[in-house]
N, C-alpha and C positions, 0 to 999 in steps of 0.2 A: 224185575229180573231176579232169578235165583242166583244170588251172588255166590253161593256155594251150595252144592247138594248136601242135604242132611243125611241121606240114606243111599247106599249102594245096593245093587242087586246082590242077592245071596250067591255065593260061588257054586253052591250045590242046591238044586231044587228051585222052588219059587218063593219069592218074598224079598225082604230087605234086611239090611244090617245098618244100624246107625253108625255114622263116621265123624260127626261133629258134636260139640256140646249141646247144640240145639236138638239134634236127633236123639241123643241120650236123654236129655231132659224130657222131651215129649214122650219117649218110651217109658221112662220112669213114672211120669204122671199118669199115663193110661194104665200101666200095670198096678199102680197104687189105688186106683179108683175102686175096684171091688173090695179091697181090704178096708178102705175108708168107709164104704157103705156098710160093711159088716160091723165095724166098730160103732157107727152111728146107731144102727139097729140094736146093737148090744146095750148101748147106754139107755135105750128105752125099755129094757128088761123083757124083750121078746124071747121066746124059747130058742134053743140052739138051732132047731131045724128051720125056723123062720129066718134066723140070721144067715144060715147057709143058703137058703133059697134066694134071699135078697142079694147076696154076694154073687151067686151064679147067674142070676137074671141080668146082671150088668155086663156079663161077658160078651154077649152079641153086640151090644152098643159100643163097648170098648174096642172090639175087633173091627167094627165098621169105621169107627172114628179114627183109629190108628191107620187103617188102610187108606182112608181119604187123605190123611196128612202125608203118608208115604207116596201116594200118587202125585201129590202137589209138590213135594220137596225131595223126591227121590228119582232115581233113574227109571226109565220105562221098564215095567216088569216083564220078564219072560223066563221060561224054564231054561236052566242051564246046568250042566254037570261038569264043573271045572271051568277054567278060563282059557279062552284063546288069546294068547299074547303075541304082540308083534315081535318079529325077529330083528327089527331095527333097534339099535342101542341108543343113539342120540343124534341130534342135529345141532351143529354149531352155527351161530349167526354172528358175523362181525358188524359192529355198529360204529358210527362216527361220534355220536354224543351218548356216551355210556349211561350217564345218570338219567337223561331224558328217555332212553330206550328201556332201561330197567323199570322206570315208573310206568311206561306204556305197557310193557309185558306183565307187570303186576296187575294192572287194570284188566287186561285181556285174559290172561291165563288163570288168575286166581278167581275171576268171576265165572269161569267154566269148570271149576272144581280141581284145578291143578294145585300143586304145592310148590312153594319156593323152598328149596332144601339147602342151598348154598348161596351166599352173597358176599363176594370178596372183591377187592380192587381189580383183580385180573379176570374174574368171570363171575357170572350169576347163573345158577342152574334151577330149572323147574322140572317137575315130573308129574305124569299122570298115573304112576305106579309101574309102568312098563317101559316108557320111553322118556328120554330127557331132551329138553330144549335148552341150549346153553348160549348165553349172550356174552360176547367178548368185545372189549374196546379195541379199536383199530389203532395201530401206531400212526403217529402224525405223518410219517413219510408216505403212507398209503391212502390217506384221507382224500387226496385230490382226485383219485381215480373214480370215486363215486360208485353208485350201483344203478343198474338198469336191467329189469327182468327180461328184456328182449335180447340182451347179450348172452354170451355163453355163461352158464352157471345156474344158480337157483332161479326158477320161474316164480313159484309161489309155495306157500306152506299151508296145508289144510289141517284143521283140527275138528274132531268129531263133536257133535252136540247130541244129547240123548233123544231129543224130540224136535219136531218142526216148531212147536210153540217156543222152545228155548231159543231157537235161531231168531224168531221175531222179537222176543223179549231182549235178547242180546243186542240186536240192531237198534231198538228203540231206547233202551235204558242204559246201554254202555256206549255204543258208537255215537249215536245222535246226541245223547245227553252230554258227551264229553268232546263233541266236535271232532271226532276221528273221521278222516276222509273216507267216504263210502263209495265204492265203484258200482257201475252198471245199474244205477237206480234202486239199489237195495235188494232185499231178499227175493229169491225167485226159485221156481222148480216145481216138483210134484211130490207124491207120497214116497217115491223111491230115492229122490235126490233133491234136497232143498237147502240152499246155501246163501250166504252173504259174503261179499268180497270187500276188503278194505286195505289200507296201507299203514305200515309202521312209520316211525319218524324218518327212516332212510328210504321210504317208498318201496320197501319190500312188500309184495302183495301177500296178504293172508286171507284165508277162507275159513269160516265156521260153517260146517255142513252136517245136516242130518242125512245119512245114507246107510240104512241098516243092512243093505245087501250089496254094498259096494265091491266086495271081493268075491262075490258068488257068480259063477259062470253064466247063470240063466237070467241075470238082471243087467240093465243098462249101467255103464257103457260097455260092458263085456260082451254084449250081444251084437255089437257093430261088426259088419262084415269086414274081414281082413282084405287089404289090398296092397300089401307090401311083403315081399319075400327077400330077405337080405342075402339069400344064396343065389338069386337069379341075376 
């Protein structure tokens, strides 16, 4: 499981930007390879043009190698010019066992590349850079009410995954390995919508989903025929 992405897609154009120490270390090593090759050739007293040729000849291999690493440990690449950000600000979740829930959301969200930015007695906050999920302890007088997703209120919370493969890895290496209750027999779907459902300690249903066209009008489920008119 990619416990944390090393590279994000570039905001403008095509490619990646390192976002963790692993990503920066890999980038530094690959960038240093041509210089190291030149220094090694120089120590053998070859002419300067041979040194330069040796250095330049490593560039294709460096580029291919770095691209392979970015494909493995980075977001799925695509051309973009600026970021489309959510208009949602945050989602608050009230929990009965605050410590147990924070440990659970550490496991789930940090493995998907989110950051924990605040952890206090009264709340813990995570962010993906545009949206916050905030975990709050419930007062004792409200704990007896419990939670059920079939009642009025939150049904489930869905979190994007960059690829189908990450959904499968998340299921096998995070959920199954940590005995997190998985719903509906595990991951399922197709190239446009592929997800796995599971439950948090309060049985709030969560979903990790690969859905690259989820908000586009020409893709499922937005192509389902309308059969309700609130004005009729």
